[in-house]
BAZA-679767 format. One record per atom (N, C-alpha, C, CB): x, y, z; atom name; chain; residue number from 0. Coordinates in Angstrom, 2 decimals, padded with zeros to 5 digits. Glycine has a CB too. Example, Ala and Ser with C-alpha at 12.3 -4.5 7.8 and 13.67 -1.06 7.14 Angstrom:
% BAZA-679767
px;py;pz;atom;mol;seq
013.19;-005.69;007.80;N;A;0
012.30;-004.50;007.80;CA;A;0
013.20;-003.30;007.80;C;A;0
011.31;-004.47;009.05;CB;A;0
012.85;-002.25;007.08;N;A;1
013.67;-001.06;007.14;CA;A;1
012.90;000.03;007.87;C;A;1
014.08;-000.60;005.72;CB;A;1
***
This chain:
% BAZA-679767
px;py;pz;atom;mol;seq
001.30;-001.05;-000.06;N;A;0
-000.12;-000.06;000.26;CA;A;0
001.08;001.31;-000.23;C;A;0
-001.03;-000.06;002.54;CB;A;0
000.20;001.78;-001.19;N;A;1
001.48;003.40;-000.94;CA;A;1
000.91;004.43;-000.11;C;A;1
001.87;004.45;-002.56;CB;A;1
001.25;005.32;001.00;N;A;2
000.81;006.55;001.20;CA;A;2
001.12;007.63;000.41;C;A;2
001.10;006.84;002.25;CB;A;2
000.40;007.86;000.29;N;A;3
000.25;010.19;-000.31;CA;A;3
000.80;010.70;000.54;C;A;3
-001.46;011.36;-000.33;CB;A;3
001.66;011.24;000.22;N;A;4
001.83;012.55;000.91;CA;A;4
001.17;013.21;000.87;C;A;4
002.59;013.20;000.75;CB;A;4
001.10;014.80;001.68;N;A;5
000.17;015.59;000.98;CA;A;5
000.02;016.81;000.73;C;A;5
-000.66;015.44;001.30;CB;A;5
001.34;016.80;-000.44;N;A;6
001.09;017.49;-001.41;CA;A;6
000.72;016.38;-003.14;C;A;6
002.46;018.52;-001.33;CB;A;6
000.93;015.42;-002.57;N;A;7
-000.03;013.86;-003.64;CA;A;7
-001.35;014.07;-003.70;C;A;7
-000.05;012.07;-002.88;CB;A;7
-001.46;014.42;-002.30;N;A;8
-003.08;014.21;-001.75;CA;A;8
-004.21;015.44;-002.49;C;A;8
-003.09;014.48;000.27;CB;A;8
-003.15;016.73;-002.57;N;A;9
-004.21;017.87;-003.04;CA;A;9
-004.11;018.21;-003.92;C;A;9
-004.37;018.89;-002.56;CB;A;9
-003.01;017.83;-004.58;N;A;10
-002.46;018.17;-005.94;CA;A;10
-001.50;019.42;-006.05;C;A;10
-003.62;018.42;-006.87;CB;A;10
-001.45;020.27;-007.10;N;A;11
-000.32;020.69;-007.09;CA;A;11
-000.56;022.28;-006.56;C;A;11
000.31;020.43;-008.48;CB;A;11
-001.81;022.28;-006.32;N;A;12
-002.29;023.78;-005.93;CA;A;12
-002.00;024.10;-004.49;C;A;12
-003.90;023.99;-006.13;CB;A;12
-001.85;022.85;-003.81;N;A;13
-001.62;022.60;-002.43;CA;A;13
000.63;022.65;-001.83;C;A;13
-002.57;020.71;-002.31;CB;A;13
000.71;022.29;-003.16;N;A;14
002.38;022.67;-003.14;CA;A;14
002.93;024.28;-003.11;C;A;14
003.04;022.05;-004.58;CB;A;14
004.45;024.19;-002.55;N;A;15
004.23;025.87;-002.32;CA;A;15
004.70;026.46;-003.81;C;A;15
005.40;026.64;-000.85;CB;A;15
004.33;027.69;-003.63;N;A;16
004.75;028.38;-004.78;CA;A;16
005.50;028.16;-005.33;C;A;16
004.95;029.25;-004.78;CB;A;16
006.64;028.31;-005.16;N;A;17
007.93;028.08;-006.11;CA;A;17
008.28;027.25;-006.71;C;A;17
008.85;028.15;-005.75;CB;A;17
007.63;025.87;-006.43;N;A;18
007.49;024.79;-007.03;CA;A;18
006.45;024.34;-008.22;C;A;18
007.38;024.14;-006.11;CB;A;18
005.40;024.74;-008.15;N;A;19
004.09;024.76;-008.96;CA;A;19
005.09;024.88;-010.38;C;A;19
002.77;026.27;-008.55;CB;A;19
004.68;024.04;-011.41;N;A;20
005.08;024.18;-012.90;CA;A;20
004.70;025.51;-013.86;C;A;20
004.44;022.98;-013.57;CB;A;20
003.19;025.65;-013.72;N;A;21
002.98;027.40;-014.13;CA;A;21
003.58;029.11;-013.61;C;A;21
001.60;027.56;-013.81;CB;A;21
004.05;028.77;-012.36;N;A;22
004.46;029.92;-012.06;CA;A;22
005.94;029.82;-011.70;C;A;22
003.63;030.46;-011.07;CB;A;22
006.73;028.53;-011.43;N;A;23
008.25;028.51;-012.81;CA;A;23
008.16;028.97;-013.69;C;A;23
008.79;027.40;-013.51;CB;A;23
007.00;028.35;-014.91;N;A;24
007.09;028.75;-016.34;CA;A;24
007.43;030.54;-016.31;C;A;24
005.47;028.30;-017.19;CB;A;24
006.71;031.00;-015.50;N;A;25
006.43;032.37;-015.42;CA;A;25
007.67;033.16;-015.19;C;A;25
005.46;032.63;-014.39;CB;A;25
008.51;032.67;-014.03;N;A;26
009.43;033.01;-012.72;CA;A;26
010.81;032.80;-013.76;C;A;26
009.24;031.71;-011.03;CB;A;26
010.62;031.69;-014.24;N;A;27
011.84;030.80;-014.78;CA;A;27
012.25;030.74;-016.56;C;A;27
011.41;029.18;-014.30;CB;A;27
011.04;030.77;-016.87;N;A;28
011.46;030.29;-018.28;CA;A;28
011.16;028.70;-018.91;C;A;28
012.99;030.47;-018.27;CB;A;28
010.93;028.05;-019.84;N;A;29
010.40;027.02;-020.03;CA;A;29
011.55;025.75;-019.61;C;A;29
009.88;027.13;-021.45;CB;A;29
012.13;026.19;-020.13;N;A;30
013.96;025.53;-019.75;CA;A;30
014.57;025.32;-018.31;C;A;30
015.18;026.67;-020.34;CB;A;30
013.67;025.68;-017.55;N;A;31
014.36;025.41;-016.48;CA;A;31
012.84;023.84;-015.88;C;A;31
014.70;027.30;-015.34;CB;A;31
011.81;023.81;-016.55;N;A;32
010.65;022.65;-016.01;CA;A;32
011.08;021.64;-017.16;C;A;32
008.68;023.17;-016.05;CB;A;32
010.73;020.29;-016.45;N;A;33
010.76;018.91;-016.80;CA;A;33
009.82;018.77;-018.04;C;A;33
010.31;018.00;-015.58;CB;A;33
010.09;017.95;-018.97;N;A;34
009.61;017.61;-020.33;CA;A;34
007.81;017.48;-019.12;C;A;34
010.66;015.71;-021.44;CB;A;34
007.57;016.82;-018.01;N;A;35
006.51;016.29;-017.28;CA;A;35
005.64;017.01;-016.57;C;A;35
006.89;015.52;-016.54;CB;A;35
006.39;018.51;-016.57;N;A;36
005.93;019.99;-016.15;CA;A;36
005.65;020.46;-017.07;C;A;36
006.72;020.88;-015.53;CB;A;36
005.81;020.48;-018.37;N;A;37
005.73;021.38;-019.60;CA;A;37
004.24;020.61;-019.84;C;A;37
007.16;021.25;-020.99;CB;A;37
003.57;018.97;-019.72;N;A;38
002.76;018.54;-020.42;CA;A;38
001.60;018.93;-019.07;C;A;38
003.12;016.97;-021.07;CB;A;38
002.62;018.63;-017.74;N;A;39
001.55;019.04;-016.64;CA;A;39
000.62;020.54;-016.71;C;A;39
002.41;019.09;-015.26;CB;A;39
001.40;021.39;-017.42;N;A;40
000.93;022.99;-017.82;CA;A;40
-000.46;022.63;-018.72;C;A;40
002.35;024.02;-018.95;CB;A;40
000.09;022.09;-020.15;N;A;41
-000.99;021.80;-020.73;CA;A;41
-001.92;021.21;-020.37;C;A;41
-000.85;021.42;-021.48;CB;A;41
-001.86;020.12;-019.97;N;A;42
-003.39;019.05;-019.61;CA;A;42
-003.88;019.97;-018.34;C;A;42
-003.01;016.92;-018.97;CB;A;42
-003.42;020.55;-017.45;N;A;43
-003.51;021.42;-016.09;CA;A;43
-004.24;020.85;-015.37;C;A;43
-003.98;022.77;-016.11;CB;A;43
-005.34;019.42;-015.64;N;A;44
-005.24;018.69;-014.21;CA;A;44
-004.86;017.69;-014.48;C;A;44
-006.34;018.48;-013.35;CB;A;44
-005.26;016.79;-013.28;N;A;45
-004.70;015.21;-013.02;CA;A;45
-005.86;015.07;-012.51;C;A;45
-003.31;014.74;-012.04;CB;A;45
-005.78;013.54;-012.80;N;A;46
-007.35;012.96;-011.68;CA;A;46
-007.04;012.69;-010.52;C;A;46
-008.20;011.51;-012.01;CB;A;46
-008.08;011.41;-009.58;N;A;47
-008.08;011.58;-008.55;CA;A;47
-006.75;010.60;-008.27;C;A;47
-009.41;011.40;-007.98;CB;A;47
-005.84;011.33;-007.47;N;A;48
-004.87;010.41;-006.83;CA;A;48
-003.48;010.61;-007.54;C;A;48
-005.37;008.88;-006.94;CB;A;48
-003.64;010.88;-009.11;N;A;49
-002.48;011.87;-009.55;CA;A;49
-002.75;012.92;-010.36;C;A;49
-001.47;011.24;-010.23;CB;A;49
-001.72;013.58;-009.89;N;A;50
-001.73;015.05;-010.27;CA;A;50
-001.14;014.85;-011.39;C;A;50
-001.07;016.13;-009.37;CB;A;50
-001.32;016.55;-012.51;N;A;51
-000.72;016.60;-013.61;CA;A;51
000.56;016.26;-013.45;C;A;51
-000.85;017.69;-014.16;CB;A;51
001.24;016.59;-012.81;N;A;52
002.47;016.47;-013.62;CA;A;52
002.80;014.88;-013.49;C;A;52
003.75;017.52;-013.02;CB;A;52
002.28;014.07;-012.16;N;A;53
002.06;012.69;-012.44;CA;A;53
001.92;012.38;-013.65;C;A;53
001.09;012.20;-011.88;CB;A;53
000.48;012.48;-013.90;N;A;54
000.10;011.59;-015.45;CA;A;54
001.31;012.62;-016.19;C;A;54
-002.08;011.77;-016.33;CB;A;54
001.86;013.58;-016.48;N;A;55
002.91;014.02;-017.47;CA;A;55
004.09;012.83;-017.68;C;A;55
003.61;015.47;-016.89;CB;A;55
004.48;013.05;-016.36;N;A;56
005.57;011.66;-016.28;CA;A;56
004.94;010.43;-016.53;C;A;56
006.28;011.41;-014.80;CB;A;56
003.73;009.59;-016.40;N;A;57
003.18;008.62;-017.26;CA;A;57
003.75;008.58;-018.73;C;A;57
001.76;008.84;-017.29;CB;A;57
002.66;009.90;-018.61;N;A;58
002.53;010.09;-020.60;CA;A;58
004.27;009.82;-020.82;C;A;58
001.86;012.37;-021.43;CB;A;58
005.51;010.86;-020.10;N;A;59
006.58;010.06;-020.65;CA;A;59
007.45;008.67;-021.47;C;A;59
006.78;010.12;-020.07;CB;A;59
006.88;008.32;-019.66;N;A;60
007.36;006.93;-019.76;CA;A;60
006.66;005.80;-021.11;C;A;60
006.99;006.34;-018.22;CB;A;60
005.22;005.90;-020.75;N;A;61
004.42;004.90;-022.56;CA;A;61
005.27;005.52;-023.49;C;A;61
002.31;005.33;-023.29;CB;A;61
005.59;006.60;-023.74;N;A;62
005.95;007.53;-025.09;CA;A;62
007.32;007.03;-025.54;C;A;62
006.05;009.29;-024.76;CB;A;62
008.13;007.04;-024.15;N;A;63
009.37;007.21;-024.64;CA;A;63
009.98;008.95;-024.68;C;A;63
009.26;006.51;-026.10;CB;A;63
008.99;009.63;-025.12;N;A;64
009.50;010.83;-025.64;CA;A;64
008.45;011.86;-025.38;C;A;64
009.88;010.71;-027.11;CB;A;64
008.84;012.94;-025.49;N;A;65
007.66;014.15;-025.43;CA;A;65
007.54;014.36;-027.13;C;A;65
008.26;015.89;-024.42;CB;A;65
008.56;014.20;-028.07;N;A;66
008.55;013.84;-029.29;CA;A;66
007.39;012.83;-029.69;C;A;66
009.80;013.37;-029.54;CB;A;66
007.47;011.97;-029.63;N;A;67
007.21;011.05;-029.40;CA;A;67
005.41;010.71;-029.39;C;A;67
007.99;010.94;-028.37;CB;A;67
005.34;011.24;-028.08;N;A;68
004.40;011.34;-027.70;CA;A;68
002.96;012.78;-028.63;C;A;68
005.01;011.46;-026.28;CB;A;68
004.00;013.83;-029.08;N;A;69
003.12;014.75;-029.93;CA;A;69
003.16;014.24;-031.54;C;A;69
003.71;016.39;-029.79;CB;A;69
003.67;012.77;-031.80;N;A;70
003.49;012.45;-033.10;CA;A;70
002.38;011.12;-032.52;C;A;70
005.10;012.08;-034.09;CB;A;70
002.01;011.06;-031.98;N;A;71
001.48;009.72;-031.39;CA;A;71
-000.47;010.16;-031.99;C;A;71
001.91;009.58;-029.06;CB;A;71
-001.24;008.88;-032.37;N;A;72
-002.61;009.55;-032.95;CA;A;72
-003.15;010.20;-031.47;C;A;72
-003.90;008.22;-033.78;CB;A;72
-004.40;010.51;-032.05;N;A;73
-005.04;011.08;-030.93;CA;A;73
-005.60;009.75;-030.01;C;A;73
-006.28;012.14;-031.46;CB;A;73
-005.57;008.94;-030.66;N;A;74
-006.88;007.99;-030.06;CA;A;74
-005.87;007.40;-028.94;C;A;74
-007.77;006.57;-031.33;CB;A;74
-004.43;007.08;-029.04;N;A;75
-003.41;006.72;-028.03;CA;A;75
-003.61;007.69;-026.75;C;A;75
-001.89;006.87;-028.67;CB;A;75
-003.85;008.52;-026.69;N;A;76
-003.39;009.72;-025.72;CA;A;76
-004.79;009.65;-025.35;C;A;76
-002.68;011.33;-026.33;CB;A;76
-006.04;009.33;-025.92;N;A;77
-007.57;009.19;-025.82;CA;A;77
-007.42;008.00;-024.81;C;A;77
-008.50;008.84;-027.39;CB;A;77
-006.18;006.85;-024.71;N;A;78
-006.78;005.97;-024.05;CA;A;78
-005.97;005.92;-023.31;C;A;78
-007.19;004.93;-024.52;CB;A;78
-005.23;006.95;-022.70;N;A;79
-004.44;007.33;-021.30;CA;A;79
-005.52;006.87;-019.86;C;A;79
-004.11;009.33;-021.32;CB;A;79
-005.03;006.17;-019.41;N;A;80
-006.09;005.80;-018.08;CA;A;80
-005.40;006.61;-016.79;C;A;80
-006.17;003.82;-017.68;CB;A;80
-003.88;006.01;-016.55;N;A;81
-003.13;006.66;-014.93;CA;A;81
-001.53;006.48;-015.67;C;A;81
-003.46;005.29;-012.91;CB;A;81
***
């Protein structure tokens, strides 16, 4: 059984402001963010038990790279559950 931390259970809004992807993008620019964090900004929200950043990590893991994900058919993206 995985125990969720406060940070994971309440989503990105509970993170310190200087750790949130959107705020870091605005203050530091896109090169300061990981691909997963950039995806999180695009998808905006995760789903129950999975933050947008974790969803971004899962997408990168599944597709192998941001480029491969961008080139994937929309049907492959729609099949993502977690």
